[in-house]
C-alpha positions as CSV (number, residue, x, y, z in Angstrom):
1,M,37.3,-49.0,19.4
2,E,40.3,-47.8,17.2
3,E,43.5,-48.1,18.8
4,V,46.6,-45.8,18.9
5,L,50.1,-47.3,19.7
6,I,52.9,-45.4,21.3
7,I,56.5,-46.6,21.4
8,D,59.0,-44.9,23.1
9,D,61.8,-45.9,25.6
10,Y,61.1,-42.7,27.9
11,E,57.9,-43.5,30.1
12,D,57.4,-39.6,30.4
13,I,57.1,-39.2,26.5
14,T,54.4,-41.9,26.2
15,D,52.6,-40.9,29.2
16,A,52.3,-37.2,27.7
17,I,51.3,-38.5,24.4
18,A,48.9,-41.0,25.7
19,S,47.4,-38.0,28.1
20,V,47.2,-35.6,24.9
21,I,45.3,-38.1,23.2
22,K,43.0,-39.3,25.8
23,Y,42.3,-35.7,26.8
24,A,41.6,-34.0,23.2
25,F,39.5,-37.5,22.2
26,K,38.1,-38.6,25.7
27,D,37.0,-42.4,25.2
28,K,37.5,-42.5,21.2
29,Y,40.5,-44.2,20.9
30,K,42.1,-47.2,23.1
31,V,45.9,-45.8,23.7
32,S,48.6,-48.6,24.4
33,I,51.7,-47.6,25.5
34,F,55.2,-49.5,25.4
35,N,58.8,-48.5,26.5
36,D,60.2,-51.8,25.5
37,S,60.5,-52.1,21.9
38,E,60.5,-56.1,21.8
39,L,57.5,-56.3,23.5
40,A,55.9,-53.6,21.4
41,L,56.9,-55.7,18.4
42,Y,55.0,-58.8,20.0
43,Y,52.0,-56.8,20.7
44,L,51.9,-55.2,17.0
45,K,52.1,-58.6,15.5
46,T,49.0,-59.9,17.3
47,N,46.9,-56.5,17.5
48,G,47.5,-54.3,14.8
49,P,46.6,-52.6,12.5
50,F,46.2,-49.4,14.5
51,K,44.7,-46.0,13.9
52,M,48.4,-44.7,14.3
53,I,51.5,-45.3,15.8
54,F,54.0,-43.2,17.6
55,L,57.5,-44.5,17.3
56,D,60.7,-43.5,18.6
57,L,63.1,-43.5,16.3
58,D,66.3,-44.0,18.5
59,M,65.7,-47.0,21.2
60,P,67.5,-49.8,22.8
61,K,66.8,-53.4,21.6
62,I,65.1,-52.8,18.7
63,S,65.4,-49.1,16.8
64,G,62.4,-47.2,15.2
65,D,64.3,-47.5,12.1
66,T,64.4,-51.1,12.3
67,L,60.8,-51.6,13.4
68,I,59.4,-49.5,10.5
69,P,60.1,-52.4,7.8
70,M,58.4,-54.9,10.0
71,I,55.4,-52.8,10.6
72,K,55.1,-52.1,6.9
73,E,55.4,-55.9,6.3
74,L,52.6,-56.7,8.7
75,Y,50.5,-53.8,8.0
76,P,51.3,-51.9,4.6
77,N,49.2,-49.2,5.0
78,Q,49.6,-48.4,8.6
79,K,50.0,-44.7,9.4
80,I,53.4,-44.0,11.4
81,K,54.5,-40.9,13.1
82,I,58.5,-41.0,13.7
83,I,59.5,-39.6,16.7
84,T,62.9,-38.1,17.7
85,G,64.9,-36.0,19.9
86,K,68.0,-35.1,17.4
87,S,67.8,-32.0,15.6
88,D,69.9,-33.4,12.9
89,S,68.9,-31.9,9.2
90,Q,70.8,-34.9,7.6
91,L,68.9,-37.4,9.7
92,E,65.5,-35.6,8.4
93,E,66.6,-35.6,4.9
94,L,67.1,-39.2,5.5
95,I,64.3,-40.3,6.7
96,N,62.2,-38.1,4.5
97,N,64.0,-40.0,1.5
98,K,63.4,-43.6,3.2
99,Y,60.0,-43.0,4.6
100,P,58.4,-40.2,2.4
101,E,54.8,-41.8,3.4
102,Y,55.6,-41.1,6.9
103,K,55.8,-38.0,9.4
104,L,58.9,-37.2,11.4
105,V,58.0,-35.1,14.4
106,R,60.7,-33.6,16.8
107,K,60.9,-33.3,20.6
108,P,59.9,-31.3,22.2
109,F,56.7,-31.4,19.8
110,Q,53.5,-29.1,20.0
111,L,50.3,-30.5,20.9
112,Y,48.9,-30.3,17.5
113,E,51.6,-32.3,16.2
114,I,50.3,-35.5,18.2
115,I,46.5,-35.2,17.3
116,E,46.7,-33.5,13.8
117,D,46.3,-36.8,12.2
118,L,44.0,-38.5,14.3
119,E,41.2,-36.3,13.4
120,D,39.4,-33.7,11.4
121,K,42.3,-31.2,10.8
122,S,39.8,-28.0,11.6
123,L,39.7,-28.8,15.2
124,V,43.6,-28.7,15.6
125,K,45.1,-25.4,15.4
126,P,48.9,-24.5,16.0
127,T,49.1,-22.5,19.3
128,K,51.2,-19.5,19.9
129,Q,52.1,-20.4,23.4
130,K,54.9,-23.0,22.9
131,S,56.1,-23.1,26.4
132,E,52.7,-24.4,27.5
133,S,52.1,-26.5,24.8
134,S,55.3,-28.6,24.2
135,I,56.0,-31.8,25.3
136,S,59.5,-32.6,25.4
């Protein structure tokens, strides 16, 4: 069974993303969550590669920006969705220039942004009801 890894220092975010994936895909993916980036790094070293890694950019201990090169060294083709709560357009430009192969997703995100790269895109349609379909 393929595995999805979620790393964010906020438990509510990791739980929400895990719930969305489990609901959308039932038992298709094993979902592992970490709220501590040091523990996540240890897990990464011994359990990858993963179907997808959802990685918060701004975390204590080891930031997502620091983890990305480590992940790339371990698993050069690893898919990563970078998560951030910051709405700084310069940050977005910096991330897009530094890591053009990864997607940046802003909190609060739409449900389809979580599942769009895990499965057939025809299954994932943006919803018009933002208040009911976003995770913050």
